[in-house]
BAFI-210700 format. One record per residue (C-alpha): x, y, z; residue in one letter. Coordinates in steps of 0.2 Angstrom, whole numbers, padded with zeros to 4 digits, always signed. Example, Ala and Ser with C-alpha at 12.3 -4.5 7.8 and 13.67 -1.06 7.14 Angstrom:
BEGIN
+0062-0022+0039A +0068-0005+0036S 
This chain:
BEGIN
+0640+0357+0490M +0641+0373+0499A +0625+0383+0502K +0625+0398+0490K +0624+0414+0500E +0610+0426+0495K +0615+0444+0494L +0600+0455+0496D +0601+0473+0490F +0598+0485+0504D +0585+0497+0496Y +0582+0506+0512N +0600+0512+0511D +0599+0515+0493F +0584+0527+0494F +0590+0535+0510D +0606+0540+0500E +0596+0545+0484K +0584+0557+0494F +0599+0566+0502E +0600+0576+0486D +0583+0574+0478T +0570+0587+0479A +0552+0583+0474V +0539+0595+0467L +0521+0589+0463M +0507+0598+0455W +0489+0596+0451N +0486+0604+0434T +0476+0606+0419H +0491+0607+0407H +0496+0594+0395Q +0513+0587+0398A +0522+0595+0384F +0514+0612+0388T +0520+0610+0406F +0537+0606+0400A +0537+0621+0388F +0533+0633+0402Y +0546+0626+0414L +0559+0627+0400N +0555+0645+0396Q +0553+0651+0415L +0568+0642+0422Y +0580+0640+0407S +0579+0622+0406L +0579+0611+0391N +0567+0597+0396L +0565+0584+0382M +0554+0569+0380R +0562+0552+0385C +0555+0535+0383D +0538+0531+0391E +0539+0520+0407K +0527+0508+0415T +0525+0509+0434L +0516+0497+0446E +0501+0506+0453G +0491+0501+0469K +0480+0490+0459D +0487+0489+0441S +0502+0496+0431P +0501+0513+0423F +0511+0522+0409D +0519+0538+0412C +0529+0550+0401S +0546+0557+0406I +0554+0573+0401Y +0573+0576+0406S +0586+0589+0407Y +0604+0587+0413I +0614+0602+0418S +0632+0597+0417T +0637+0614+0423I +0627+0614+0439D +0628+0595+0440Q +0609+0594+0442Q +0596+0582+0434A +0578+0587+0431F +0565+0574+0428F +0547+0579+0424L +0535+0564+0425I +0517+0565+0419D +0505+0553+0427T +0489+0561+0422T +0480+0544+0418A +0484+0537+0435A +0480+0553+0444A +0463+0554+0436S +0459+0537+0445N +0468+0541+0462S +0457+0529+0472K +0464+0514+0463S +0481+0521+0458S +0486+0530+0474G +0492+0544+0463I +0486+0561+0469F +0496+0573+0458F +0497+0572+0439D +0514+0581+0437K +0530+0577+0447T +0547+0584+0446M +0563+0577+0453L +0578+0588+0455I +0593+0578+0459I +0610+0585+0463G +0619+0599+0473P +0607+0613+0479D +0592+0603+0473A +0581+0609+0487F +0585+0628+0484E +0581+0626+0466T +0565+0617+0470A +0560+0629+0483E +0562+0643+0471H +0551+0635+0458I +0538+0630+0471Y +0536+0648+0478N +0533+0654+0460E +0521+0641+0454T +0511+0640+0470S +0508+0659+0471Q +0513+0665+0454S +0524+0677+0463S +0538+0683+0452P +0555+0686+0459T +0562+0697+0444T +0557+0713+0436T +0556+0705+0419D +0538+0710+0414N +0537+0697+0400E +0543+0683+0411R +0531+0688+0425N +0516+0688+0412A +0521+0671+0407M +0522+0665+0425L +0505+0672+0428Q +0498+0663+0413S +0506+0647+0418F +0499+0647+0435V +0482+0654+0431D +0478+0643+0416T +0481+0627+0424G +0490+0624+0441I +0477+0620+0454F +0489+0614+0468E +0508+0614+0471S +0517+0604+0484A +0536+0603+0489L +0542+0587+0497F +0559+0583+0507D +0562+0565+0510F +0580+0567+0515S +0577+0562+0533D +0568+0545+0533P +0561+0548+0550D +0554+0566+0548R +0549+0568+0530P +0542+0586+0526E +0529+0593+0514T +0521+0610+0511T +0505+0600+0507Y +0500+0599+0526F +0504+0611+0540P +0519+0606+0550S +0513+0611+0567S +0498+0613+0578N +0488+0599+0570I +0476+0587+0578S +0482+0568+0581P +0470+0562+0567S +0477+0575+0554L +0495+0570+0560Q +0490+0551+0556K +0483+0556+0539K +0499+0566+0536R +0510+0552+0540D +0501+0540+0529R +0501+0552+0515F +0519+0555+0516L +0523+0536+0517Q +0513+0534+0501E +0522+0548+0492Q +0539+0542+0497R +0535+0525+0490K +0528+0533+0474F +0544+0544+0472V +0555+0529+0476S +0547+0520+0461D +0550+0536+0450L +0568+0536+0455I +0570+0518+0449I +0562+0523+0433A +0573+0538+0429V +0589+0530+0436D +0595+0524+0418P +0594+0542+0412F +0605+0549+0426L +0623+0553+0421P +0638+0549+0431D +0644+0567+0435F +0659+0561+0444E +0666+0552+0429S +0663+0566+0417E 
């Protein structure tokens, strides 16, 4: 009897391809998930809706997270807001440092993410709409403590706004590299979790 050939799925290639058009935003917040989704919907003309809850494997034990999604067929972009508040509250055992993560998948994902990051990290409005500016100020001031933007499109040189990108000591560089490796693994798990919700834009 011929020996059956085992075909192993190459997850490295899979994630490298996924990260080419996936921008990642993370926040530490005081907002409930539905409140955070409401503000994002109002400020950025999204329509994030609650999806099924998912269970992910943490560093020591599984944890539940809630997911909100919005698909823009016009821009061919997918937005996923993942709330991991329970895991982030015990970051030492879970390895989760932020309680809110947004994945933006599709064309111009990094430009969209950078715009949101710039506003939510400094509450700096980019329009002359006073009502929107007041809402943005309230959103940031009442519950966003930290914001971070991640770019994992180059597996050898991941980037983040969370650490300075130059003129850092070797010890901080080592800490930065370890942190980015942990976050890339975490986001890879999130990509697997939201994959069933992703549409096939090419077939539509």
